[in-house]
C-alpha positions in Angstrom: -95.4 118.1 -110.8 -92.7 115.6 -110.0 -91.2 113.6 -107.1 -87.4 113.5 -106.9 -86.0 110.0 -106.7 -82.3 110.5 -107.7 -79.6 112.9 -106.7 -76.3 114.0 -108.2 -73.2 115.6 -106.9 -74.3 119.1 -107.9 -77.4 119.1 -105.7 -80.6 117.3 -105.9 -81.7 116.8 -109.5 -84.8 114.8 -110.3 -84.6 112.7 -113.3 -87.9 110.8 -113.1 -91.4 111.7 -112.2 -94.5 109.8 -111.3 -96.1 110.6 -114.6 -97.3 107.5 -116.4 -98.0 103.9 -117.1 -99.7 101.8 -119.6 -103.0 100.0 -120.1 -105.5 100.5 -122.8 -108.5 98.7 -121.2 -109.6 101.6 -119.0 -112.8 103.4 -119.5 -112.6 106.9 -121.0 -113.8 109.6 -118.7 -116.8 111.7 -119.4 -116.8 115.0 -117.6 -118.6 115.3 -114.3 -120.8 118.4 -114.4 -119.2 119.6 -117.6 -122.4 121.4 -118.6 -122.7 123.2 -115.4 -119.7 125.5 -115.0 -120.6 128.0 -112.3 -120.5 131.7 -113.2 -119.3 133.1 -109.9 -118.0 136.4 -111.0 -117.0 138.5 -113.9 -113.4 139.1 -114.8 -112.9 142.8 -114.0 -112.2 145.2 -116.9 -108.4 145.3 -117.2 -106.3 148.4 -117.6 -105.4 149.2 -121.2 -101.9 150.1 -122.3 -101.4 151.5 -125.8 -103.4 151.1 -128.9 -106.0 148.4 -129.5 -106.2 146.2 -132.6 -109.9 145.3 -133.3 -110.9 141.8 -132.7 -112.4 140.1 -135.8 -116.2 139.7 -135.4 -119.1 138.9 -137.5 -118.8 139.4 -141.3 -115.8 138.8 -143.4 -112.9 137.2 -141.4 -109.9 139.4 -140.9 -106.9 138.4 -143.0 -104.0 138.0 -140.6 -100.3 138.0 -141.8 -99.7 135.2 -139.2 -99.5 131.8 -140.9 -97.8 129.8 -138.1 -98.5 129.8 -134.4 -95.9 128.2 -132.0 -96.8 127.6 -128.3 -93.8 127.0 -126.1 -94.6 125.7 -122.6 -92.0 125.5 -119.8 -92.5 124.6 -116.2 -93.6 126.2 -112.9 -92.9 129.9 -112.5 -95.1 132.8 -111.7 -94.8 136.3 -113.2 -93.3 137.8 -110.1 -90.8 135.0 -109.9 -89.4 135.8 -113.4 -90.5 139.3 -114.2 -91.4 140.9 -110.8 -88.9 143.7 -111.4 -89.5 144.2 -115.1 -89.9 148.0 -115.9 -93.5 149.0 -116.5 -95.0 145.7 -115.5 -97.3 144.9 -112.6 -94.5 143.4 -110.4 -93.2 143.5 -106.8 -90.0 143.1 -104.9 -91.8 142.1 -101.7 -93.9 139.1 -100.7 -96.1 138.1 -97.8 -94.5 135.2 -96.0 -96.3 133.7 -93.1 -98.5 136.7 -93.0 -95.6 139.2 -92.9 -94.5 141.5 -95.7 -91.0 140.5 -96.6 -88.4 141.6 -99.2 -88.1 138.9 -101.9 -84.7 137.2 -102.0 -82.7 136.1 -105.0 -83.8 132.8 -106.5 -81.0 130.3 -107.3 -80.3 129.0 -110.8 -80.7 125.5 -109.5 -83.0 124.6 -106.6 -82.7 121.6 -104.4 -86.3 121.4 -103.5 -89.7 121.6 -105.1 -92.4 123.9 -103.9 -95.9 122.6 -103.1 -98.2 123.6 -106.0 -101.1 121.3 -105.6 -104.7 122.6 -105.7 -104.9 122.5 -101.9 -101.6 124.4 -101.6 -102.7 127.0 -104.1 -105.9 127.5 -102.1 -103.9 127.8 -98.9 -101.6 130.4 -100.5 -104.6 132.3 -101.8 -106.2 132.1 -98.4 -109.7 133.1 -99.4 -108.5 136.0 -101.5 -106.2 137.6 -98.9 -103.2 136.0 -100.7 -101.3 135.8 -97.4 -101.0 132.1 -96.9 -97.6 131.6 -98.4 -95.3 129.7 -96.0 -92.3 128.3 -97.9 -89.2 130.6 -97.8 -88.1 129.6 -101.3 -91.5 130.8 -102.7 -90.5 134.3 -101.5 -87.6 134.6 -104.0 -87.4 135.9 -107.6 -85.0 136.0 -110.6 -83.4 139.2 -111.8 -82.6 140.2 -115.4 -79.0 139.0 -115.1 -80.3 135.5 -114.1 -82.5 135.1 -117.2 -81.1 137.8 -119.6 -82.4 136.2 -122.8 -85.9 136.0 -121.6 -85.8 139.6 -120.6 -84.4 140.5 -124.0 -87.4 138.8 -125.6 -89.7 140.7 -123.3 -88.0 144.0 -124.0 -88.0 143.7 -127.8 -91.4 142.1 -128.2 -94.5 142.0 -125.9 -94.8 140.8 -122.3 -98.2 140.1 -120.8 -98.4 140.9 -117.1 -102.0 139.8 -116.5 -101.9 136.3 -117.9 -103.4 133.8 -115.5 -103.5 130.0 -115.3 -107.0 128.7 -115.6 -106.8 126.5 -112.5 -105.3 127.0 -109.0 -102.9 124.1 -109.0 -100.4 121.9 -110.8 -99.3 120.8 -114.3 -102.1 118.6 -115.7 -104.7 121.3 -115.9 -102.3 123.9 -117.2 -101.0 121.7 -120.0 -104.5 120.7 -120.9 -105.9 124.3 -121.1 -103.3 125.3 -123.7 -104.5 122.4 -125.9 -108.2 122.2 -125.2 -109.3 125.3 -123.2 -110.3 123.0 -120.4 -109.0 120.1 -118.4 -112.1 118.1 -117.6 -112.3 120.1 -114.3 -109.2 118.2 -113.1 -107.6 119.7 -110.0 -104.5 117.6 -109.7 -102.1 115.2 -111.5 -102.8 111.5 -112.1 -101.6 109.1 -109.4 -99.1 107.5 -111.8 -96.3 105.0 -111.5 -92.9 104.9 -113.3 -93.8 102.3 -115.8 -94.3 104.9 -118.6 -94.1 108.7 -118.6 -97.6 109.2 -119.9 -100.4 111.2 -118.3 -103.5 109.8 -119.8 -105.0 107.1 -121.9 -101.9 104.9 -121.8 -102.0 104.4 -118.0 -103.3 101.4 -116.2 -107.0 101.2 -115.7 -106.6 101.8 -111.9 -105.0 105.3 -112.5 -107.1 108.1 -111.2 -107.1 111.9 -111.3 -109.2 114.2 -109.0 -111.8 116.3 -110.7 -114.3 118.9 -109.3 -117.9 118.0 -110.1 -119.5 121.4 -111.0 -123.0 120.1 -110.3 -122.4 118.7 -106.8 -119.3 120.6 -105.8 -117.7 117.4 -104.7 -114.4 115.8 -105.7 -114.5 112.7 -107.9 -111.7 110.5 -109.2 -111.8 109.5 -112.9 -109.5 107.8 -115.3 -107.3 110.5 -117.0 -108.4 109.9 -120.6 -110.9 112.5 -121.4 -113.5 112.7 -124.2 -112.9 116.4 -124.7 -112.2 118.2 -128.0 -109.0 120.1 -128.5 -107.6 122.5 -131.1 -106.8 119.8 -133.7 -110.5 118.9 -133.7 -111.5 122.4 -134.9 -108.7 123.4 -137.2 -109.9 123.9 -140.8 -109.2 121.3 -143.4 -105.6 121.6 -144.6 -104.3 123.3 -141.5 -101.4 121.2 -140.2 -100.3 120.7 -136.6 -97.7 118.9 -134.5 -96.7 118.5 -130.9 -93.0 118.5 -130.4 -92.2 116.9 -127.0 -89.1 115.7 -125.3 -87.9 112.3 -124.4 -88.7 111.9 -120.7 -85.3 112.0 -118.9 -83.8 108.5 -119.3 -86.9 107.0 -120.8 -87.4 106.6 -124.6 -91.0 107.8 -124.8 -92.0 111.3 -125.9 -94.2 113.0 -123.2 -97.3 114.8 -124.5 -100.4 116.1 -122.8 -102.4 114.9 -125.8 -102.1 111.5 -124.3 -104.9 112.5 -122.0 -107.2 113.5 -124.9 -108.9 110.5 -126.3 -109.6 111.8 -129.8 -105.9 112.4 -130.3 -104.3 109.5 -128.5 -106.7 107.0 -130.0 -107.1 108.7 -133.3 -105.0 109.4 -136.4 -103.6 112.6 -134.9 -101.3 110.7 -132.6 -98.8 110.4 -135.4 -98.3 114.2 -135.1 -96.8 113.8 -131.6 -93.1 113.7 -132.1 -89.8 114.4 -130.5 -88.6 117.9 -130.2 -85.5 116.7 -132.1 -87.8 116.8 -135.2 -88.1 120.6 -134.7 -84.9 121.5 -136.5 -85.4 118.9 -139.2 -88.8 120.2 -140.1 -87.6 123.8 -140.2 -84.7 122.7 -142.4 -87.0 120.7 -144.7 -89.5 123.5 -145.0 -92.3 121.3 -143.4 -93.0 123.1 -140.2 -96.8 122.8 -139.5 -99.1 125.7 -139.2 -99.8 125.1 -135.5 -97.2 123.7 -133.2 -96.7 123.1 -129.5 -93.1 122.9 -128.3 -92.8 121.4 -124.8 -89.8 120.3 -122.8 -90.0 117.7 -120.1 -86.3 116.9 -119.4 -83.5 118.6 -117.5 -84.1 121.8 -119.4 -87.7 122.3 -118.5 -87.0 124.9 -115.7 -89.0 122.9 -113.1 -87.6 123.4 -109.5 -85.5 120.6 -108.4 -85.1 119.2 -111.9 -82.6 121.3 -113.9 -81.0 124.7 -114.0 -82.8 127.8 -115.1 -79.8 128.8 -117.4 -80.0 125.3 -119.0 -83.7 125.7 -119.7 -83.3 129.2 -121.1 -80.6 127.9 -123.4 -82.9 125.2 -124.7 -85.6 127.8 -125.5 -83.1 130.1 -127.2 -81.7 127.4 -129.3 -85.1 126.3 -130.5 -86.3 129.9 -131.2 -83.0 130.8 -132.9 -83.6 128.0 -135.4 -87.0 129.4 -136.3 -85.9 133.0 -136.3 -83.1 132.1 -138.8 -85.6 130.5 -141.2 -88.2 131.6 -143.7 -90.9 131.0 -141.1 -90.0 134.0 -139.0 -91.8 136.5 -141.3 -95.3 135.0 -140.5 -95.0 133.4 -137.1 -96.4 134.2 -133.7 -94.6 132.5 -130.8 -96.4 132.3 -127.4 -94.0 131.5 -124.6 -95.4 130.6 -121.2 -95.5 128.3 -118.2 -97.8 125.4 -117.3 -98.4 126.4 -113.7 -97.3 128.7 -110.8 -95.0 126.1 -109.3 -95.6 127.2 -105.8 -93.8 130.6 -106.3 -95.2 133.8 -104.8 -97.3 136.1 -107.0 -98.8 139.3 -105.5 -101.8 139.7 -107.9 -105.0 138.0 -106.6 -106.4 136.1 -109.6 -109.9 137.0 -110.7 -112.5 134.4 -109.6 -114.0 133.0 -112.7 -115.5 129.6 -111.7 -115.8 127.1 -108.9 -118.5 125.8 -106.7 -117.2 127.1 -103.4 -116.5 130.8 -102.9 -113.7 130.0 -100.5 -112.3 127.3 -102.8 -112.4 128.5 -106.4 -111.3 126.3 -109.3 -109.8 129.3 -111.1 -108.4 131.5 -112.3 -105.1 130.6 -110.9 -102.0 132.6 -110.3 -100.2 134.6 -113.0 -97.5 133.1 -115.2 -95.3 134.8 -117.8 -96.5 135.1 -121.4 -94.1 136.5 -123.9 -95.5 137.2 -127.4 -92.7 137.0 -129.9 -93.5 137.9 -133.5 -92.7 140.3 -136.3 -96.1 141.8 -135.4 -95.9 141.8 -131.6 -96.1 145.3 -130.3 -92.4 146.2 -129.6 -91.4 146.9 -126.0 -95.0 146.6 -125.0 -96.5 145.4 -121.7 -99.9 143.8 -122.4 -102.1 144.5 -119.4 -105.4 143.0 -120.5 -106.5 140.1 -118.4 -105.9 136.9 -120.3 -105.6 133.2 -119.4 -104.3 129.9 -120.7 -107.5 129.4 -122.6 -106.7 132.6 -124.5 -104.1 130.5 -126.4 -106.6 128.2 -128.0 -108.8 131.2 -128.7 -105.9 132.9 -130.4 -105.3 129.9 -132.6 -109.0 129.8 -133.5 -108.9 133.5 -134.4 -105.8 133.3 -136.6 -107.0 130.3 -138.5 -110.7 131.2 -138.5 -111.6 128.0 -136.7 -114.9 127.5 -134.8 -114.8 127.8 -131.0 -114.6 124.7 -129.0 -117.2 126.0 -126.6 -119.9 126.9 -129.1 -119.4 123.9 -131.4 -118.2 121.0 -129.4 -117.8 121.4 -125.7 -119.9 123.3 -123.1 -117.1 123.2 -120.6 -114.4 124.8 -122.8 -113.3 128.3 -121.8 -112.0 129.6 -125.2 -115.0 131.7 -126.0 -115.1 133.2 -122.5 -111.3 133.9 -122.5 -110.1 137.4 -123.6 -108.3 137.7 -126.9 -104.5 138.1 -127.3 -104.9 139.9 -130.6 -104.5 143.3 -128.9 -100.8 142.3 -128.2 -100.2 142.6 -131.9 -100.1 145.4 -134.5 -100.6 143.8 -137.8 -100.1 147.2 -139.6 -96.6 147.9 -138.2 -93.3 147.4 -140.0 -92.4 143.8 -139.2 -89.8 143.4 -136.4 -86.5 141.8 -137.1 -85.7 138.4 -135.5 -83.8 138.4 -132.2 -81.1 135.7 -132.5 -79.4 135.4 -129.1 -76.3 133.6 -127.9 -76.6 130.7 -125.6 -75.1 131.3 -122.2 -72.4 129.5 -120.3 -74.2 128.1 -117.3 -72.9 127.9 -113.8 -72.8 124.7 -111.8 -73.1 122.4 -114.8 
């Protein structure tokens, strides 16, 4: 996602990224081939693990005890990289490096290099479905429970999904977009930005371009990264509130938000709901936390390789979740913690092919990333094995708040209706689970 341009005495630490720049005179992008997504294969029926909560269907909507949904998005790790040795999960302690089965090494708390995680690199890693094209030694490493103990505690107490996939084989822009809009305009990469401003969308100069895969012609096009696509705020029922809590981007004053690439939000009244994550604590204390929130970090605590330390990032997450768990909001909240993309790290599960023009070069699904479901109603100590994807997050929000689907109502390219539900990770009849307030750790090498 980023290119390092600055180093410190504790190893290479990126503090900027080529993420943005400004200019409001650009043409908003319509979607090439948005109405022609290719159905190239059905997601296989996943294994089931435990009881199943019925999905609300036609008739009277189900009354859920969940009144608040929080989506936490961190950066660039696969399931095997974080939870490959988790008991009961579909993990591995081996990888295929340069075509040879190799034991996975121990991943460092702080890395001094990024891993290639572009669309082309993901396709090379997948290697036509053989999943044996991995060539970077760092990719063949993983973290153990002692490296990320608090994340493992969340996973042990609540629900861990081990078949949760990114929607696109590639980098950050599509991943962040799918959790907001259940699509990414068929983008396959990140914008070719400059360091003028840290935005990834409508605020960039008119010359900025992002690669997209035209689903009609199977060719790559380049468009301005400000998309006329609907997102979850467009379908939330009247009176349902939302906010995006983002971080100031390293040394720059602006708050980074993926909503900058969605025209209806960036150039509409909803932009006022994009605020700094510093407001998170204030809103909880004031009793004004919105119904739907995204909590996204883009500074030295984002867990991105070659940016900051994993321990530092875990502490940021723990601090934010502790604040919520110690408040009145815990009793009716569902937290979905995940990653934006695979980050170039190895994962042994071949993603189901869902769409894409070329059988050898699918658009998605992409590699697995962790998803931890944290809630009083999450099934305790449960490994959720049903196939799900980033677009399952918008679908979950729609189900909880009885909102219309983006696909059926607004957008023929959105994947929310086709994504599997996350409701089966919950038991809404169980005795509500207590919060899990955890101590922040003392981090090495800081």
